[in-house]
C-alpha positions in Angstrom: 21.5 11.3 -45.5 25.0 12.0 -47.0 26.1 15.4 -48.2 27.2 15.6 -51.8 30.3 17.5 -53.0 29.9 19.1 -56.5 33.1 17.4 -57.7 32.4 14.0 -59.2 35.4 11.7 -58.9 34.7 8.0 -59.4 36.6 4.8 -58.6 35.6 1.6 -60.4 36.4 -1.6 -58.4 37.1 -4.8 -60.3 37.8 -8.0 -58.4 39.4 -10.7 -60.6 40.3 -14.3 -60.1 41.7 -16.2 -63.2 40.0 -13.8 -65.5 42.5 -13.8 -68.4 39.7 -14.2 -71.0 37.7 -11.2 -69.9 39.7 -8.7 -67.7 41.1 -6.5 -70.5 37.6 -5.9 -71.9 36.3 -5.0 -68.4 39.2 -2.6 -67.6 39.1 -0.9 -71.0 35.3 -0.4 -70.7 35.8 1.4 -67.4 38.7 3.6 -68.7 36.6 4.7 -71.6 34.2 6.5 -69.2 35.1 10.1 -68.8 34.0 10.3 -65.2 36.3 7.4 -64.0 39.4 8.8 -62.3 40.8 5.4 -61.1 40.2 1.7 -61.8 41.0 -0.3 -58.7 41.8 -3.9 -59.8 42.1 -6.5 -57.0 43.8 -9.6 -58.2 42.3 -12.3 -55.9 45.2 -14.8 -56.1 44.9 -15.5 -59.9 47.1 -18.4 -61.2 46.6 -17.7 -64.9 48.0 -14.8 -66.9 45.7 -12.2 -65.3 48.5 -10.4 -63.5 50.6 -10.0 -66.7 47.6 -8.6 -68.5 46.7 -6.0 -65.9 50.3 -5.0 -65.4 50.6 -4.4 -69.2 47.5 -2.3 -69.1 48.7 -0.3 -66.1 51.9 0.7 -68.0 49.6 2.2 -70.7 47.3 4.0 -68.2 48.2 5.2 -64.7 44.6 5.3 -63.7 44.8 1.6 -63.1 45.7 0.6 -59.5 46.5 -3.0 -58.7 46.1 -4.6 -55.3 46.4 -8.1 -53.8 45.5 -9.7 -50.5 48.3 -10.5 -48.1 50.5 -13.3 -49.5 48.4 -13.1 -52.7 45.8 -15.4 -51.2 42.5 -16.1 -52.9 39.8 -14.7 -50.5 36.7 -14.4 -52.7 34.6 -11.6 -54.2 33.5 -10.0 -51.0 36.9 -9.6 -49.5 38.3 -8.4 -52.8 35.6 -5.8 -53.2 36.1 -4.7 -49.6 39.8 -4.3 -50.2 39.0 -2.2 -53.3 36.7 0.0 -51.4 39.3 0.7 -48.7 42.0 1.4 -51.3 39.7 3.7 -53.4 40.6 7.3 -53.3 37.5 8.9 -55.0 34.2 10.2 -53.6 32.0 7.8 -55.6 32.3 4.0 -56.1 31.1 1.7 -58.8 31.6 -2.0 -59.3 32.4 -4.2 -62.3 32.9 -7.9 -62.3 35.9 -9.1 -64.3 33.7 -10.9 -66.9 31.4 -7.9 -67.3 31.8 -4.6 -69.1 30.3 -1.1 -69.2 28.6 0.4 -72.2 29.2 3.9 -73.6 28.2 6.8 -71.3 27.8 4.5 -68.3 27.9 7.3 -65.8 26.6 10.4 -67.7 23.1 10.1 -66.3 24.3 9.2 -62.8 26.2 12.5 -62.6 23.1 14.4 -63.5 21.0 12.6 -60.9 23.5 13.3 -58.1 23.7 17.0 -59.1 19.9 17.3 -59.1 19.3 15.3 -55.9 21.7 16.5 -53.3 20.5 14.0 -50.7 20.9 11.0 -53.0 23.3 8.3 -51.8 23.3 6.1 -54.9 21.8 5.6 -58.3 20.9 2.2 -59.9 20.4 1.3 -63.5 19.5 -1.5 -65.8 22.1 -4.2 -66.8 21.8 -6.6 -69.7 23.7 -9.8 -70.7 26.4 -10.7 -73.3 27.0 -14.3 -74.3 30.5 -15.5 -74.7 29.1 -18.8 -75.9 26.0 -20.0 -77.7 22.8 -19.4 -75.7 20.1 -21.9 -75.1 16.4 -21.1 -75.7 15.8 -21.2 -71.9 18.6 -18.7 -71.3 17.2 -16.4 -73.9 13.9 -16.5 -72.1 15.2 -16.1 -68.6 18.2 -13.8 -69.0 16.5 -10.6 -69.8 17.2 -7.0 -68.6 18.1 -6.8 -64.9 16.1 -3.8 -63.9 13.1 -2.5 -62.0 10.0 -2.4 -64.1 8.8 0.9 -62.7 10.1 3.9 -60.9 10.1 3.2 -57.1 10.2 5.9 -54.4 13.4 5.4 -52.4 11.4 4.9 -49.2 9.6 2.0 -50.8 12.6 0.4 -52.5 13.4 -2.3 -49.9 9.8 -3.6 -50.0 9.9 -3.6 -53.8 13.1 -5.5 -53.9 12.3 -8.2 -51.3 8.9 -8.8 -52.8 10.3 -9.3 -56.2 7.2 -7.8 -57.8 9.0 -5.2 -59.8 12.3 -7.0 -60.7 15.7 -6.2 -59.3 18.9 -4.5 -60.2 22.5 -5.8 -60.4 25.6 -4.3 -58.8 27.3 -3.4 -62.2 24.5 -0.8 -62.5 24.9 0.8 -59.1 26.9 3.9 -58.3 27.2 5.1 -54.7 29.0 7.6 -52.5 31.9 6.0 -50.7 30.6 7.3 -47.4 27.7 4.8 -47.8 29.9 2.0 -46.6 30.3 3.8 -43.3 26.6 3.7 -43.0 25.8 0.1 -43.9 29.1 -1.7 -43.6 31.0 -3.7 -46.2 30.3 -6.8 -48.2 29.7 -9.9 -46.0 32.8 -12.0 -46.4 31.1 -15.1 -45.0 28.8 -15.2 -48.1 30.3 -16.9 -51.1 27.3 -15.8 -53.2 24.4 -13.5 -52.6 26.7 -11.0 -50.9 25.7 -8.3 -53.3 22.0 -8.9 -52.6 22.6 -8.5 -48.9 24.5 -5.2 -49.4 21.7 -3.8 -51.7 19.1 -4.7 -49.1 21.1 -2.8 -46.5 21.5 0.2 -48.8 17.8 0.2 -49.6 16.9 0.3 -45.9 19.4 2.9 -44.8 20.2 5.1 -47.8 18.5 7.0 -50.5 18.9 5.1 -53.8 17.5 6.8 -56.9 16.4 5.2 -60.1 18.6 5.9 -63.1 18.1 4.4 -66.6 15.7 1.5 -66.2 14.7 0.7 -69.8 18.2 0.5 -71.4 21.4 -1.2 -70.1 24.4 0.8 -68.9 26.5 -2.4 -68.6 26.5 -6.1 -69.6 27.1 -9.3 -67.6 29.2 -11.9 -69.3 27.6 -15.3 -69.8 30.0 -18.2 -70.0 30.4 -21.8 -68.7 31.9 -20.8 -65.4 29.3 -18.3 -64.1 28.8 -18.7 -60.4 25.1 -17.9 -60.6 24.6 -21.2 -62.4 25.7 -23.1 -59.2 22.3 -23.6 -57.7 23.7 -25.7 -54.9 25.7 -22.8 -53.6 22.6 -20.5 -53.6 20.6 -23.1 -51.7 23.1 -22.8 -48.9 23.9 -19.1 -49.0 20.4 -17.7 -49.7 19.5 -18.9 -46.2 22.7 -17.4 -44.7 21.8 -14.1 -46.4 18.4 -13.9 -44.7 19.8 -15.0 -41.4 22.4 -12.3 -41.6 19.8 -9.7 -42.5 17.6 -10.8 -39.6 20.4 -10.2 -37.1 21.6 -7.0 -38.7 18.1 -5.5 -38.9 17.5 -6.4 -35.3 20.7 -4.8 -34.1 19.9 -1.7 -36.2 16.4 -1.5 -34.5 14.3 -1.5 -37.6 10.6 -1.9 -37.3 9.3 -5.4 -36.6 7.4 -5.5 -39.9 10.7 -5.0 -41.7 12.5 -7.7 -39.6 9.6 -10.0 -40.3 10.3 -10.0 -44.0 13.5 -11.8 -43.3 11.9 -14.3 -40.9 9.3 -15.2 -43.6 12.1 -16.1 -46.0 14.1 -18.0 -43.4 11.2 -20.3 -42.5 10.3 -20.9 -46.1 13.8 -22.0 -46.8 14.1 -24.0 -43.6 10.8 -25.9 -44.2 12.0 -27.0 -47.6 14.6 -29.1 -45.7 11.9 -31.3 -44.2 13.6 -31.7 -40.8 12.3 -33.1 -37.6 10.5 -30.8 -35.3 13.2 -30.6 -32.6 15.7 -29.5 -35.3 13.6 -26.4 -36.0 13.4 -25.6 -32.3 17.2 -26.0 -31.9 17.7 -23.7 -35.0 15.3 -21.1 -33.6 17.3 -20.9 -30.4 20.6 -20.7 -32.2 19.6 -17.8 -34.5 17.9 -15.9 -31.7 21.0 -16.0 -29.5 22.3 -13.5 -32.1 19.1 -11.4 -32.0 17.8 -11.9 -28.4 15.6 -8.8 -28.2 13.2 -10.4 -30.7 12.4 -13.3 -28.4 10.3 -10.9 -26.3 8.5 -9.5 -29.3 5.4 -10.8 -31.0 7.7 -12.3 -33.6 9.2 -14.6 -31.0 5.8 -16.2 -30.6 4.5 -16.0 -34.1 7.6 -17.6 -35.6 8.3 -20.1 -32.9 8.7 -23.5 -34.8 5.9 -25.3 -33.0 3.4 -22.5 -33.6 4.4 -22.4 -37.3 4.1 -26.2 -37.6 0.6 -26.2 -36.0 -0.5 -23.5 -38.4 1.3 -25.1 -41.3 2.3 -21.7 -42.4 5.9 -21.7 -43.6 
């Protein structure tokens, strides 16, 4: 549990790579929030006019801070958010992707919740979508409010999220204390996608995350032709890496076996879809458990041993 200071000072972290079409709207939407005391923009090696745009905005508002990776390399969203967290000076952190934007009074209710709940480590809210192009009928059906459909007790949040029964929330709707990253670590820089899901899982397991506004959006995600979440092939690879990472992390942090098992379930479902030969599953099992050796001696080591799973046909 992290102790709250009565002063609410907030850094908004915006990673951007070739975001000339959207970055000004994102930054302006953050600056319009009264609670925001600095906007940390990490230019992730952009080759378009992004740098000129953010420098111009900075001359108009000193709350904008601009950072780059060493030699202006492009290192990805996770590394850019991590750099932003380390450079942020304020007690609270919120995130905004460069093609997204906040709505009016984004943080008003968050401040109230933090003041009323001294032990709260974070607040999550609903996020909607904004189309920068024509939407398809399928998109209109699928891209509805990112939110939880009911109020969840913080102790039950992880199970609600991993089960998917009550929806999910998106990182633009999350506000946390900066100290949280000392508890759970930073974004996983080995994940090209799904890095935000991994961090949210960790926060749900180790922190007290409170529900904020769940029925109306506090921000909007930009929909355009270059959205990374449309790249299903990437998610096919990195969803598995996400659950592998969480399996190892939860083992090293000595969570209950029933929690660790939730990640094993997902790992084997995703592995079985690959339709490999039996010996490949065994080799994989050995590899992953070299990173979490204590679990080999638990009941999970037997229950999820590949040959046992194959015999039961229970993937």
